[in-house]
Structures are given as C-alpha cells and as structure tokens.
SEBADO-232416 format. One line per 2 residues: number of its first residue (from 0); their letters; for each residue x, y, z of N, C-alpha, C, CB. Coordinates in steps of 0.05 Angstrom, whole numbers, always signed. Atoms other than C-alpha are relative to their C-alpha. Glycine has a CB too. Layout:
BEGIN
NUM = A = X/Y/Z/X/Y/Z/X/Y/Z/X/Y/Z ~ ...
***
This chain:
BEGIN
0 = MT = -11/+4/-27/-557/-737/-637/-4/+25/+16/+30/-9/-2 ~ +3/-24/-16/-574/-690/-581/+26/+9/+12/-21/-5/+23
2 = QP = -24/-11/-12/-521/-643/-554/-1/-3/+30/+3/+30/-8 ~ +0/+2/-29/-499/-653/-482/-7/+26/+13/+28/-10/+11
4 = TL = +8/-24/-14/-530/-603/-434/+22/+6/+21/-27/-3/+14 ~ -19/-8/-21/-491/-565/-381/-3/-20/+24/-5/+29/+9
6 = EH = +5/+19/-23/-523/-612/-329/+15/-26/-5/-30/-5/+4 ~ -14/+25/+6/-495/-673/-366/+30/+3/+3/-7/-9/-28
8 = IV = -29/-5/-1/-426/-642/-372/+9/+1/+29/+7/+27/-14 ~ -7/-1/-29/-424/-625/-297/-1/-27/+12/-19/+20/+14
10 = HD = +2/+27/-11/-448/-695/-280/+23/-17/-8/-27/-13/-9 ~ -22/+16/+10/-395/-727/-324/+26/+8/+14/+3/+3/-30
12 = EK = -24/-9/-13/-340/-684/-293/+1/-9/+29/+2/+31/-1 ~ +1/+9/-28/-363/-701/-223/+7/-30/+2/-27/+5/+12
14 = AQ = -6/+28/+0/-360/-774/-242/+29/-6/-4/-16/-14/-22 ~ -28/+5/+6/-289/-767/-266/+19/+9/+23/+8/+14/-25
16 = LD = -18/-12/-20/-261/-726/-208/-10/-6/+29/+2/+30/-4 ~ +6/+4/-28/-258/-745/-135/+16/+22/+15/+8/-29/+10
18 = FA = -14/-23/-12/-241/-679/-99/+10/-7/+28/-18/+24/+1 ~ -13/+8/-25/-225/-717/-36/+29/-8/-5/-16/-24/+12
20 = QS = -27/+8/+7/-163/-739/-73/+14/+20/-18/+0/-27/-14 ~ -11/-19/+19/-153/-681/-122/-3/+29/+11/-14/-3/-27
22 = MS = +2/-29/-8/-142/-606/-114/-23/+13/-15/+27/+14/-7 ~ +22/-15/+11/-205/-566/-125/+7/+29/-4/-25/-3/+17
24 = YG = -3/-29/+4/-214/-494/-146/+3/+14/+27/-25/+12/-14 ~ -2/-13/-26/-226/-474/-73/+26/-7/+15/-23/-9/+17
26 = DY = -25/+7/-12/-165/-513/-50/+23/+17/-12/+6/-30/-5 ~ -22/-15/+13/-120/-479/-101/+1/+29/+9/-3/-1/-31
28 = LC = +1/-28/-7/-143/-410/-82/-2/+4/+31/-24/+13/-12 ~ +2/-2/-29/-146/-425/-7/-24/+16/+8/+26/+13/+12
30 = LD = +24/-16/-4/-217/-399/-7/-10/-2/+29/-21/-8/-19 ~ +10/+2/-28/-233/-426/+62/+14/+21/+18/+6/-29/+11
32 = QI = -15/-20/-16/-178/-382/+92/-8/+28/-8/+30/-4/-3 ~ +7/-28/+9/-195/-321/+49/-28/+8/+9/+3/+1/-30
34 = LS = +28/-8/-6/-270/-323/+59/-7/-1/+29/-19/-19/-15 ~ +5/-1/-29/-264/-334/+133/+17/+21/+14/+6/-28/+13
36 = AQ = -18/-21/-11/-217/-274/+142/-15/+26/+5/+23/+4/-18 ~ +15/-24/-5/-273/-223/+150/-14/-3/+27/-21/+5/-23
38 = HP = +11/+2/-27/-291/-210/+222/-11/+27/+9/+22/-9/+20 ~ +12/-26/-8/-338/-150/+230/-2/+2/+31/-28/+3/-12
40 = RS = +0/-5/-29/-335/-120/+300/-25/+14/+9/+24/+15/+9 ~ +24/-15/-7/-399/-80/+297/-24/-15/-10/+1/+29/-12
42 = PA = +24/+13/+11/-471/-101/+285/-9/+13/-27/-23/+3/+20 ~ +9/-15/+24/-474/-54/+224/+2/-17/-25/+17/+25/-3
44 = HD = +0/+14/+25/-492/-83/+157/+23/+7/-18/-27/+5/-15 ~ -20/-9/+19/-440/-42/+120/+29/-6/+7/-4/+30/-4
46 = EL = -28/+5/-7/-378/-64/+157/+13/-21/-18/+1/-9/+30 ~ -11/+20/+18/-369/-124/+112/+11/+13/-26/-20/-22/-7
48 = LF = -9/-15/+24/-364/-77/+52/+27/+14/+7/-20/+21/-8 ~ -24/-14/-8/-311/-36/+89/+24/-19/+2/-4/+14/+27
50 = IV = -21/+19/-3/-270/-98/+106/+8/-12/-27/-8/-23/+19 ~ -6/+13/+25/-275/-131/+37/+14/+20/-19/-25/-10/-13
52 = QH = -14/-19/+17/-256/-67/+1/+29/+3/+7/-14/+28/+1 ~ -28/-4/-8/-193/-58/+41/+16/-26/-3/+1/+9/+29
54 = QT = -15/+25/+4/-174/-132/+39/+6/-5/-29/-17/-23/+11 ~ -5/+4/+28/-182/-136/-36/+21/+20/-10/-26/+2/-17
56 = SE = -20/-20/+8/-142/-72/-44/+28/-9/+9/-7/+28/+13 ~ -26/+9/-9/-86/-102/-2/+10/-24/-18/-2/-10/+29
58 = LW = -9/+21/+18/-86/-163/-48/+10/+11/-26/-24/-19/-6 ~ -10/-13/+24/-79/-119/-109/+27/+14/+5/-21/+21/-11
60 = MK = -25/-13/-7/-24/-81/-73/+23/-21/+2/-2/+15/+26 ~ -20/+21/-1/+12/-147/-61/+11/-6/-28/-11/-26/+12
62 = LL = -8/+4/+28/+13/-159/-136/+15/+24/-11/-24/-7/-18 ~ -12/-24/+10/+30/-87/-151/+29/+2/+10/-15/+25/+9
64 = LK = -27/-2/-11/+90/-89/-104/+19/-20/-13/-2/-4/+31 ~ -17/+20/+13/+115/-153/-136/+8/+10/-28/-16/-27/-3
66 = EL = -6/-10/+27/+110/-122/-206/+20/+23/+1/-26/+8/-15 ~ -18/-23/-2/+144/-57/-185/+28/-9/+8/-11/+20/+20
68 = SS = -26/+9/-9/+200/-93/-148/+15/-14/-23/-3/-19/+24 ~ -13/+14/+22/+214/-137/-208/+7/+19/-23/-19/-22/-11
70 = AI = -6/-20/+21/+210/-78/-257/+25/+16/+8/-24/+19/-4 ~ -24/-15/-10/+261/-40/-214/+25/-17/-6/-2/+7/+30
72 = ED = -23/+17/+6/+308/-100/-219/+6/-2/-29/-5/-28/+11 ~ -5/+2/+29/+298/-104/-294/+13/+26/-10/-27/-4/-14
74 = VR = -12/-25/+9/+314/-30/-304/+29/+2/+10/-17/+25/+11 ~ -27/+0/-10/+375/-37/-260/+18/-18/-17/+0/-11/+30
76 = AT = -16/+18/+16/+398/-95/-304/-2/+6/-30/-8/-29/+5 ~ +5/-7/+28/+378/-60/-369/-15/-21/-16/+27/+6/-14
78 = RL = +18/+19/+13/+326/-113/-384/-27/+15/-5/-4/-26/+17 ~ +23/-18/+3/+275/-64/-413/-26/-14/-10/+7/+21/-19
80 = PP = +25/+12/+9/+225/-108/-451/-17/-12/+23/+5/-21/-21 ~ +16/+9/-22/+204/-146/-388/-9/+22/+19/+15/-22/+15
82 = AF = +7/-23/-18/+205/-81/-348/-25/+14/-11/+23/+20/+2 ~ +23/-13/+12/+156/-51/-398/-26/-15/+6/+3/+3/-30
84 = KK = +23/+16/-5/+108/-109/-389/-9/+3/+29/+6/-30/-6 ~ +6/-2/-29/+111/-105/-313/-11/+27/+7/+24/-7/+17
86 = LA = +10/-27/-6/+101/-30/-312/-28/+5/-12/+20/+21/-11 ~ +26/-2/+12/+42/-35/-359/-20/-15/+18/-1/-13/-29
88 = RA = +18/+14/-18/+12/-87/-312/-4/+16/+26/+12/-28/+6 ~ +3/-17/-25/+26/-42/-252/-21/+22/-4/+27/+12/+7
90 = SR = +19/-21/+5/-14/+13/-285/-29/-11/-1/+6/+14/-27 ~ +27/+12/+1/-73/-34/-297/-9/-8/+28/+0/-25/-18
92 = IM = +7/+6/-28/-70/-56/-224/-9/+25/+14/+24/-13/+15 ~ +8/-26/-12/-74/+17/-204/-29/+6/-8/+19/+22/-9
94 = EQ = +27/-5/+8/-138/+21/-245/-20/-16/+17/-3/-7/-30 ~ +17/+15/-17/-168/-35/-204/-2/+13/+28/+11/-29/+3
96 = LV = +1/-14/-26/-149/+2/-141/-17/+25/-1/+29/+7/+10 ~ +16/-24/+4/-181/+65/-168/-30/-7/+2/+6/+14/-27
98 = HA = +28/+7/+1/-247/+29/-182/-10/-11/+26/-5/-19/-22 ~ +9/+10/-26/-248/-2/-113/-14/+22/+17/+24/-12/+16
100 = WD = +12/-22/-14/-265/+67/-86/-29/+4/-8/+16/+26/-4 ~ +28/-4/+9/-329/+67/-128/-19/-15/+17/-2/-9/-29
102 = VL = +18/+16/-17/-358/+12/-85/-1/+12/+28/+10/-30/+1 ~ +0/-11/-27/-336/+42/-19/-16/+26/+1/+29/+5/+10
104 = AT = +14/-25/+0/-367/+108/-40/-30/-3/+2/+6/+15/-26 ~ +29/+5/-4/-436/+76/-35/-6/+1/+30/-9/-27/-11
106 = MT = +4/-2/-29/-426/+80/+41/-6/+30/+7/+24/-11/+16 ~ +8/-27/-8/-461/+142/+70/+13/+7/+27/-30/+3/+1
108 = PP = -12/-8/-26/-435/+183/+129/-13/-14/+24/-3/+29/+4 ~ +11/+14/-23/-486/+153/+178/+8/-30/+1/-30/+2/+0
110 = EY = -8/+28/+1/-467/+83/+155/+29/-4/+10/-3/-12/-28 ~ -28/+1/-9/-393/+96/+166/+1/+6/+30/+18/+19/-16
112 = SA = +0/-8/-28/-407/+129/+233/-8/-23/+18/-19/+24/+5 ~ +9/+23/-16/-440/+64/+256/+23/-19/+5/-23/-14/-14
114 = IR = -22/+19/-4/-375/+25/+248/+25/+14/+9/+5/-14/-26 ~ -25/-14/-7/-323/+79/+262/+10/-6/+28/-3/+29/-4
116 = PY = -10/+5/-28/-321/+69/+338/+13/-27/+3/-23/+2/+19 ~ -11/+27/-2/-303/-4/+326/+27/-3/-14/-20/-20/-12
118 = LG = -25/+1/+14/-242/+12/+284/+24/+6/+18/+0/+19/-24 ~ -22/-8/-18/-201/+39/+342/+19/+19/-14/+14/-25/+11
120 = PS = -20/-17/+14/-136/+72/+319/+10/-12/-26/+23/+4/+19 ~ -9/+12/+25/-130/+26/+258/-7/+19/-23/-13/-28/-4
122 = SG = +4/-18/+23/-124/+63/+192/+16/-10/-24/+10/+29/+8 ~ -15/+6/+24/-104/+53/+120/+27/+13/-1/-16/+8/-25
124 = FQ = -26/-14/-2/-48/+101/+136/+21/-19/+9/-3/+24/+20 ~ -19/+19/-11/-15/+41/+170/+6/-23/-19/-11/-10/+26
126 = SF = -5/+22/+19/-15/-3/+108/+30/-2/-7/-17/+4/-26 ~ -28/+2/+6/+56/-29/+102/+5/-4/-29/+13/-23/+17
128 = QY = -4/+5/+29/+46/-51/+30/-2/+27/-15/-21/-20/-10 ~ +2/-25/+14/+22/+17/+9/+25/+17/+4/-25/+15/+10
130 = RC = -24/-16/-5/+82/+49/+43/+23/-10/-17/+7/-1/+30 ~ -21/+10/+17/+129/+3/+6/-3/+9/-29/+0/-31/+1
132 = IE = +5/-9/+27/+95/+22/-59/+8/+29/-3/-30/-3/-8 ~ -8/-29/+2/+103/+97/-45/+30/+3/+0/-12/+15/+24
134 = FA = -29/-2/-1/+176/+87/-27/+13/-10/-26/+11/-16/+24 ~ -10/+11/+25/+188/+45/-89/-3/+21/-23/-14/-26/-8
136 = LG = +5/-21/+20/+159/+103/-129/+14/+26/+6/-30/+5/-3 ~ -17/-23/-6/+204/+153/-94/-10/+20/+20/+5/+14/-25
138 = NK = +11/-19/-19/+159/+188/-44/+10/-8/+28/-31/+1/+0 ~ -13/+8/-24/+207/+180/+15/-6/+19/+23/+30/-2/-4
140 = NA = +5/-17/-23/+190/+205/+85/+5/-18/+25/-30/+11/+0 ~ -8/+17/-23/+223/+177/+149/-23/-3/+20/+24/+12/+13
142 = AM = +22/+1/-19/+161/+193/+190/-19/-23/-6/-16/+26/+0 ~ +19/+21/+8/+123/+140/+151/+10/-28/+9/-3/+0/-30
144 = LK = -10/+25/-11/+167/+86/+183/-13/-6/+28/+30/+0/+3 ~ +8/+3/-28/+138/+98/+253/-25/-18/+3/-7/+27/+11
146 = PH = +23/+18/-4/+70/+63/+243/+6/-30/+0/-21/+6/-21 ~ -7/+28/+2/+108/-2/+232/+20/-9/+21/+11/-6/-28
148 = AH = -21/+6/-20/+156/+1/+291/-7/-23/+18/+6/+25/+16 ~ +9/+21/-18/+114/-49/+331/+3/-28/-12/-28/+5/+9
150 = RP = -4/+26/+14/+127/-104/+279/+27/+0/-13/-23/-5/-21 ~ -28/-2/+10/+203/-111/+269/+3/-12/-28/+18/-15/+18
152 = ER = -3/+12/+27/+195/-157/+208/-12/+18/-21/-12/-28/-1 ~ +13/-18/+19/+147/-108/+174/+17/+25/-2/-28/+7/+10
154 = LA = -17/-24/+1/+191/-49/+193/+24/-5/-18/+9/+8/+28 ~ -23/+6/+17/+251/-83/+161/-7/+0/-29/+12/-28/+8
156 = LV = +8/+0/+29/+213/-93/+96/-5/+28/-10/-26/-17/-3 ~ +5/-28/+9/+188/-21/+93/+26/+16/-1/-20/+13/+20
158 = EG = -25/-15/+0/+256/+6/+112/+18/-8/-23/+15/-5/+27 ~ -15/+8/+23/+287/-35/+57/-7/+16/-25/-4/-30/-6
160 = FY = +9/-16/+23/+245/+2/+5/+7/+30/+5/-30/-2/-4 ~ -6/-28/-7/+258/+68/+42/+29/+6/-7/-5/+5/+30
162 = RA = -29/-6/+5/+334/+61/+35/+9/-6/-28/+16/-17/+20 ~ -8/+9/+27/+336/+31/-35/-6/+22/-21/-14/-26/-7
164 = PS = +7/-18/+22/+338/+70/-100/-28/-6/-10/+21/-3/-23 ~ +28/+3/+10/+268/+82/-126/+1/-8/-30/-16/+26/+4
166 = LY = +3/+6/+28/+242/+63/-195/+12/+23/-17/-29/-4/-7 ~ -10/-23/+15/+259/+134/-219/+30/+3/+2/-14/+26/+9
168 = DE = -30/-1/-4/+329/+132/-189/+13/-20/-20/+7/-7/+29 ~ -11/+19/+18/+342/+69/-229/-3/+8/-29/-12/-28/+4
170 = AL = +4/-10/+28/+313/+101/-292/+22/+21/-7/-28/+12/-3 ~ -21/-20/+5/+362/+159/-284/+28/-13/-3/+1/+21/+22
172 = RL = -25/+15/+3/+420/+111/-275/+2/-13/-28/+3/-22/+22 ~ +1/+12/+26/+398/+77/-339/+6/+22/-22/-27/-13/-6
174 = LA = -6/-21/+19/+399/+144/-376/+30/+6/+0/-15/+26/+8 ~ -29/-5/-2/+470/+155/-351/+16/-22/-14/+9/+3/+29
176 = RS = -13/+22/+14/+491/+86/-375/-3/+1/-30/-10/-27/+11 ~ +6/-3/+28/+461/+103/-442/+14/+24/-13/-30/+2/-5
178 = GL = -16/-22/+11/+507/+163/-450/-12/+27/+3/+5/-5/-28 ~ +13/-26/-5/+460/+219/-428/+11/+12/+25/-31/-3/+1
180 = AI = -13/-15/-22/+486/+272/-381/-19/+3/+24/+9/+28/-9 ~ +15/-2/-25/+457/+261/-311/+19/+8/+22/-14/-28/+7
182 = PA = -19/-9/-22/+488/+299/-252/+7/-22/+19/-13/+23/+15 ~ -10/+21/-18/+531/+255/-207/-17/-1/+25/+29/+5/+6
184 = GH = +15/-1/-24/+490/+279/-148/-27/-13/-1/-4/+28/+8 ~ +25/+14/+3/+429/+246/-177/+4/-30/-4/-15/+11/-24
186 = LE = -7/+29/+4/+464/+179/-188/+8/-13/+25/+22/-2/-21 ~ -9/+11/-26/+497/+169/-121/-8/+21/+21/+31/-6/+1
188 = RD = +10/-19/-20/+458/+204/-66/-12/-16/+23/-22/+18/-13 ~ +14/+12/-23/+422/+191/-1/-29/-6/-9/+0/+18/+25
190 = FT = +26/+7/+12/+362/+152/-28/-23/+1/+20/+2/-27/-12 ~ +22/-3/-19/+323/+162/+36/-12/+28/-2/+11/-5/+29
192 = QP = +9/-27/+3/+315/+235/+17/-19/+3/-24/+23/+20/-2 ~ +18/-5/+23/+258/+260/-28/+16/+9/-24/-21/+21/+7
194 = YQ = -13/-7/+25/+279/+268/-100/-3/+30/-6/-11/-16/-23 ~ +1/-28/+8/+296/+339/-123/+3/+2/-30/+23/+16/+15
196 = AS = +0/-4/+29/+280/+359/-194/+25/+15/-9/-25/+14/-10 ~ -24/-11/+10/+337/+380/-238/-3/+9/-29/+24/-20/+2
198 = DA = +1/-9/+28/+342/+422/-302/+17/-18/-18/+10/+29/-2 ~ -17/+18/+16/+399/+376/-325/-14/-26/-6/+27/-5/+15
200 = VE = +14/+25/+4/+356/+314/-316/-22/+5/-21/-13/-10/+26 ~ +20/-6/+20/+300/+348/-355/+12/+2/-28/-15/+27/+7
202 = AA = -13/-2/+25/+349/+364/-410/+6/-28/-12/+26/+16/+2 ~ -6/+27/+10/+369/+290/-414/-26/-13/-11/+11/-17/+23
204 = WL = +25/+11/+10/+296/+269/-420/-9/+14/-25/-21/+2/+22 ~ +8/-14/+25/+284/+323/-472/+15/-11/-24/+6/+31/+4
206 = AV = -15/+12/+22/+340/+293/-514/-13/-26/-9/+29/-5/+9 ~ +13/+25/+7/+303/+227/-511/-26/+6/-16/-7/-16/+25
208 = YR = +26/-6/+13/+236/+258/-531/+4/+14/-27/-17/+17/+18 ~ -4/-14/+26/+266/+300/-587/+12/-18/-21/+18/+24/+4
210 = AP = -11/+19/+19/+299/+240/-619/-9/-28/+8/+31/+2/-2 ~ +9/+26/-10/+255/+180/-600/+11/-24/-15/-30/-1/-1
212 = EA = -10/+22/+15/+281/+137/-657/+28/-8/+9/+1/+7/-30 ~ -27/+6/-10/+352/+142/-629/+0/-10/+29/+17/+25/-2
214 = HW = +1/+8/-29/+329/+128/-557/-27/-15/+5/+3/+25/+18 ~ +28/+10/-2/+267/+85/-568/-6/-14/+26/-4/-20/-23
216 = DL = +5/+13/-25/+274/+42/-506/-4/+20/+23/+22/-20/+7 ~ +2/-20/-21/+285/+102/-462/-26/+17/-3/+24/+19/+0
218 = YQ = +25/-14/+6/+227/+138/-495/-24/-16/+10/-2/+5/-31 ~ +22/+18/-9/+182/+78/-482/-1/-2/+31/+3/-27/-12
220 = LA = -1/+1/-29/+206/+74/-410/-12/+25/+12/+29/-3/+10 ~ +10/-26/-10/+190/+148/-399/-31/-1/-1/+11/+23/-17
222 = EK = +29/+0/+2/+119/+138/-424/-13/-21/+19/-8/-6/-29 ~ +11/+19/-19/+109/+76/-381/+0/+13/+28/+17/-26/+1
224 = LV = -1/-13/-26/+130/+118/-321/-23/+21/+2/+27/+14/+5 ~ +22/-19/+0/+81/+173/-340/-27/-14/+3/+1/+18/-26
226 = DL = +25/+15/-3/+25/+122/-348/-4/-8/+29/+1/-26/-18 ~ +2/+9/-28/+40/+95/-279/-7/+22/+19/+26/-14/+9
228 = ED = +6/-23/-18/+41/+163/-245/-28/+11/-6/+21/+22/-3 ~ +27/-9/+6/-22/+182/-282/-21/-17/+15/-5/-1/-31
230 = AF = +19/+18/-14/-58/+121/-254/+2/+4/+30/+7/-29/-7 ~ -3/-4/-28/-29/+134/-185/-13/+26/+9/+30/+0/+8
232 = RL = +14/-25/-7/-55/+205/-186/-30/-4/+1/+7/+22/-21 ~ +28/+5/+0/-124/+180/-203/-8/-15/+25/-8/-17/-25
234 = WR = +6/+14/-25/-121/+132/-144/+0/+20/+23/+21/-22/+5 ~ -1/-20/-22/-101/+189/-97/-25/+18/-1/+25/+17/-2
236 = FR = +23/-18/+2/-157/+233/-124/-25/-14/+9/-3/+10/-29 ~ +24/+15/-8/-210/+179/-116/+0/-5/+30/-2/-26/-16
238 = HV = -2/+4/-29/-184/+166/-46/-10/+24/+15/+30/-6/+8 ~ +7/-24/-15/-191/+238/-23/-30/+6/-4/+17/+23/-9
240 = TT = +29/-7/+5/-260/+247/-56/-18/-20/+15/-6/+1/-30 ~ +16/+20/-14/-286/+182/-26/+0/+6/+30/+10/-28/-5
242 = VE = -1/-6/-29/-261/+200/+44/-16/+25/+6/+30/+5/+8 ~ +16/-24/-5/-291/+270/+38/-30/-6/-1/+8/+22/-20
244 = RV = +28/+7/+3/-356/+240/+15/-11/-15/+24/-5/-16/-26 ~ +10/+18/-21/-360/+190/+72/+4/+12/+28/+15/-26/-1
246 = IG = -4/-11/-27/-330/+228/+132/+3/+30/+1/+25/-13/+12 ~ -3/-29/+0/-324/+300/+109/+28/+7/+9/-20/+13/+18
248 = FK = -26/-9/-9/-267/+336/+145/+6/-9/+29/+1/+30/-1 ~ -7/+11/-26/-266/+294/+208/+29/-10/-1/-19/-23/+8
250 = RG = -27/+11/-1/-197/+270/+231/-1/-29/-7/+13/+5/+28 ~ -2/+29/+6/-174/+202/+206/+3/-16/+25/+23/-5/-19
252 = TG = -2/+17/-24/-177/+143/+253/+29/-5/+9/-13/-27/-6 ~ -28/+4/-8/-101/+137/+251/+13/+25/+11/+15/-10/-24
254 = GT = -11/-25/-11/-92/+208/+276/+8/+20/-20/+23/-7/+16 ~ -7/-20/+20/-80/+243/+210/-23/+20/-2/+5/-14/-28
256 = SG = +21/-20/+4/-119/+304/+189/-21/-8/-20/+13/+27/-8 ~ +20/+9/+19/-159/+262/+141/+2/+12/-27/-28/+5/+12
258 = VG = +1/-12/+27/-180/+299/+78/+23/+20/-4/-27/+13/-5 ~ -21/-20/+3/-130/+355/+92/+27/-13/-7/+3/+15/+26
260 = YL = -25/+14/+6/-71/+306/+92/-1/-12/-28/+5/-23/+21 ~ +3/+13/+27/-97/+269/+30/+2/+21/-22/-26/-16/-2
262 = RK = -2/-21/+21/-105/+334/-9/+28/+9/-4/-18/+24/+8 ~ -28/-8/+2/-33/+352/+7/+15/-20/-18/+13/+2/+28
264 = ML = -13/+21/+16/-12/+285/-24/-5/+3/-30/-9/-27/+10 ~ +6/-4/+28/-45/+306/-89/+21/+16/-14/-27/+13/-4
266 = DV = -20/-18/+11/+11/+356/-99/+27/-14/-4/+3/+25/+17 ~ -26/+14/+2/+67/+304/-95/+3/-10/-29/+1/-24/+20
268 = VL = -7/+8/+27/+99/+293/-163/+23/-20/+1/+7/+24/-19 ~ -20/+21/-3/+138/+228/-170/+22/+2/-20/-13/-27/-3
270 = FP = -20/-1/+22/+173/+238/-237/-1/+28/-13/-5/-23/-21 ~ +5/-28/+8/+176/+314/-243/+9/+8/-27/+12/+18/+20
272 = EL = -11/-9/+26/+220/+323/-304/-17/-11/-24/+29/-8/-3 ~ +16/+12/+22/+175/+277/-346/-25/+16/-4/-6/-29/+6
274 = WR = +24/-17/+3/+117/+324/-333/+8/+28/-9/-16/+2/+26 ~ -8/-27/+8/+156/+390/-339/+8/+2/-29/+23/+9/+18
276 = LR = -11/-3/+27/+187/+374/-406/-21/+4/-21/+17/-25/-7 ~ +21/-3/+20/+120/+373/-440/-6/+29/-7/-26/-12/+11
278 = TD = +2/-28/+6/+118/+448/-435/+21/+10/-20/+1/+17/+25 ~ -23/-9/+16/+185/+453/-471/+1/-14/-27/+25/-5/+15
280 = L = -2/+14/+26/+171/+405/-529/-15/+16/-22/-12/-28/+3
***
C-alpha cells in the first residue's frame, strides 16, 4: 500500500474543513489586521524592515509586561514556583528582543537617512510598554511620564507602574516576611523614587547565598532576578551599538541625545545588592 503524500493529506483536510464556517489559522491570529498594519511613509525599500522590527518588538514587550506583572503579583503573594516560571520566560523574551537588533543592524546609515525625515518626532523613546517594563523593574523617573501626557489612558497605565512597588521592592518585602532583616525604609517608601542600595539589604541577600539550603526559594528568586537583569543589560547594549552603527552620534528623533543617552542607561543597575554581593562571597 502506498503512503499518502503531503498533497493527498492537504486535499483530504480541505475536503473536511469549510473555512467559510470554521476558524482558520489566519482568523485565530487576526493576520489580516496584523499584516495590514505596516504603512511605510517613504519610498525607501528599508522602511518596512524598520516598521516590522519595532512592531514585533512591541508584541514581545506586550508578553513581557504580562509575565512581569504576573510575577510581581506572585512574589507579593509568596507564590514562588509560578513566579520562577514567569521570570524565566521573561528572560527568554528579552533574548528575542536582543536578537531583533541583529536584523535592524543590517540597515546602513544612508538607508536610515532615506526614511528618517518621514518619522517626524516619533521615537522608540515614546514606547509606553517599554516605559512600563522599566518602571516594573525599578528604574523610576518622573520625566518619563511626559511623552504619554497626550494619551490619558496610556498615561494612567504608565503612571500605575510608576507608583507601584517594583519587582525588586516586592522581593525585598518577601525577604522581610521570611525573617531576614530589611530596613523599614526599604519596605515602606515612596516607590516613585529610584531605589537606593543598602548594606543591610546586601547582608540579607548574603545570608541567603551563604546558606542556600536553608533559603532555597529565595536563593532561586535571586538568581532569576540576576538572569533577568543580565538579559536586560544585553538588550540595552545591543540597542546602543545598533543605534551608533546606524545613525552615529546624531540626535534621536524624539529629541534625546541618541547614543549619549543610551550609553548613560548602560550604567543603571536594577538589583544592585545582587551584583555587589558576589565580591563578598
């Protein structure tokens, strides 16, 4: 007996399914809407690359923000196993965001210059999802609310993350609930302010690392946080190198100093004590 070919299988499936009455792959994914959402404004060949790279990055950010928000809730409720899964996924999403720059880096300066006049004042600096992610990770800055002031519903979302405890704030609260000594000023503070590193907090994390068997969940949480920041640092680095490669030291379209601003962001440390303690172990 002859084996059915792919052509036979496809023919049989078509005979069984009437997509006028059933949901198809494209219907489920809303591909008509997604694939019709690219509207180049210039005649340049490379503008579609620029649009698709940023749109796909925003889709990954949507998922990343969902995972981070849920992980924060889990840590707040001391549900650590699901938090570990979501944080691990968040780190893998960051890897996808890192590799997205590899494709954009194929754009040369003349190719970008051909589309830049058509971008107006729009800039990735104005990404509300990225800002929510930064705030969720603890990099708080009131000035970053201003780009969203023209959209009240977006501003409310970003401001919610700005005012809420970050992932690291909730991790420190968990340490305190677990009996480790965390200064009161780090547990109840103005969460709109940037986090300030503390020797006492480092001592608490050191106690976890020096006796991992006694604090296994906290030890695992700490490493998930380090994994996440490691991936986030790689994303920032690839961002700055790609921008420098494509536009050099020109000012950004959104009014920032471009590469200069991005290089400054490389020095931001999200979970400082988890990096400092490695010197003391």
